[in-house]
N, C-alpha and C positions, 0 to 999 in steps of 0.2 A: 411473653407474647404481646403484652401491652406496649413495651418499648419498640418492638418490631413494627407494630401498627403505627405508632407515632412517627417512627423513622420513614415508613412508607408514605405517611401523610405529608411529611416534609418534602419528600421527593415529588409528590404530586403537586405541591405548591410550586416547586421549581419548574415542573412541566407546564403548569398554568402560566407562569411568567414567560417562558420561552414561547408558548403558544400565543399569548397576547401580543408580544413584541414583534413576532414574525409573521402573523397571520396575513397582513396585507401584502407583504413582499412575496411570500412563498406559498400562499394559499392555492395557487393554480398548479403547483408542481406535483409530480407523481408521488414523491416520497412523503408529501404533506398528508396524504390520505392515511398512510401508515402511522405517522405521528399522531394523527387524530384517533386512530384505533388504539394506540398506546394510552393516550389521555383518557379515553372513555373506559378502557378495560381497567385501568388502575382505579378510576373513580368508582366503577361498579364493584370491584373487589373490596375497596375500603367501606362502601356502604353495606355490603353483605357481611363483612367481618365484624361490624360493630353491633349487630343485632343478635337475637336469640339463636338457639342451637339449630333450628330449622334453616335459618339463613346461613349458618356456618357450613352446613353441608353443601349448599349451593356455592358458598365461597370457595370451598375446597375444589369443587368442580370447575369454577371459573378460573382458579389459579392453575389447575392442571391443563385446562384448555388453552389458557394464555401461554403457558410455558411450552406446550407441545406444538400448537398450531400457529399462533400469532407471532411469537417471539422470533422464530427463524426468519419469517418474511420481513418483519420490522428491521431485524439486524442487517439483512442484505440490502435493504433500501437505504439505511443509514450508512452502510459501507460504501454505497455508490456515491453518496455526498462527498465522502473523503477521496474517492478515486477521481472524481471530476476535478477536484482541487479549487473550485470557485469559492466555496464557503467552508473552509477547513475548520475554522474555529467553531462554527455552528455544528458541524459534523462531529467534532470531538466532544462537545457538550452533550449532544444527543446520544452518542455512544456511551458516555459516562452515566447519564441518567438511566439508560436502558440497562446497563450493567448493574447499577445499584438497585434498581427495581427487581431485576432478576435475582440478585443475591438475597434481598429481603423476602421475596416470594418463596424462594427455596427454603428459607428458614421457617416460614409459616406453614409450608406443606409438610404433612406427616412423612416420616422416613420410608414407609412402605409404598408411598405414591411418588417417589422421586423419579423425575423424568430426565433422561439424558438427551441432549440435543445432538442430533446426528449431523456431522459435517462431512463433506467429501474427503475421503482418505486416499493417501497415495499408496501405491503398491509398495511392497517391501523393498524391491529393487530400487525404485525411485527414492524412497526414504533413505536408504543407505548411501545413495549418491549425493543427496542433498546435505546430510549431516555427516561430516567426516569424522566426528568424534563419537559416533554411535557405538563403535566397537570398543570404546574405552581407551583406545590408543591415542598417541599424540600425532597431530597433523605435521607431517614432515615435508609436505609440498611435493613437487614433481621430481622424479628421478632424472638426473642429468647424466647422459652417456657421453663419454669423451670419444670423439671420432677424429683421429689425426688426418685421415684422408679428406674428410669434409673440410677441416680447417685449411689444409693445403690447397684444396680447390677454390675455397673462398679467397685465399691470398692471391692465387693465380688470377682469378677474375678481377680483383682489385688492381693488380699491377697492369693487366691488359687494358682496363678502363683508363688508368692514368696514362699509359703509353698512347692510347688512341686520342685522348684529350690533348696531349702535348703535340701530337702530329697535326691535329686540327688547328691548334693555335699557331703553329709554325706556318701553315698554309695561309691563314688569314693575314699573318704578319707580312708574308711575301707579297700578297695581293695589294696590301696597303702601300708597300714601298714602290711597287710598279706604278700604281696610280699617281703617286707623288712625282715620279719622274716625268710623266706625260703632261703634267700641268705647266702652264706658262707662268711668267713672272707676274702678270696681271692677276691671275687666279690666286696667287699667294697673297697679293695685297688685299683683294676683296673677299677672300675666303671661300 
């Protein structure tokens, strides 16, 4: 347990570094409030876990509250940083810090109090459509049906297009030859 608390303390140091370096630039953004909540919550949990048994009970309550209430909101705010695409590196660092803190807090929490984070789930029909390998079979792609009539009609359309294009070219060529005959000798000199 002591190793887990030391690891959590190290993560808190990283959070403090990110906080100090980015406070002036991002202090007014909406997600910064959630980052501040993360910083304060981890600080509070560390303080309560280092003291006597009475404080450890409140530490367990603080861990449970953080995992159940605060963590999902923080996660969604950090996810928004990534989806905006402006500060991708910062978003990845924040998501990594949050994931490591969550992992350590789950280790500190007793097994009977384990909290599952609820995420929006897809319906079973949508899930089977999204994952082609869910049935354990191999993805074979789309079935191709050979239709000779369709092929013949496509060939006919292509030949009709080519024939119409040659007719149009011939008409243009004949117009050019007529206009050349009407020109005088002076026009041919001066173009």
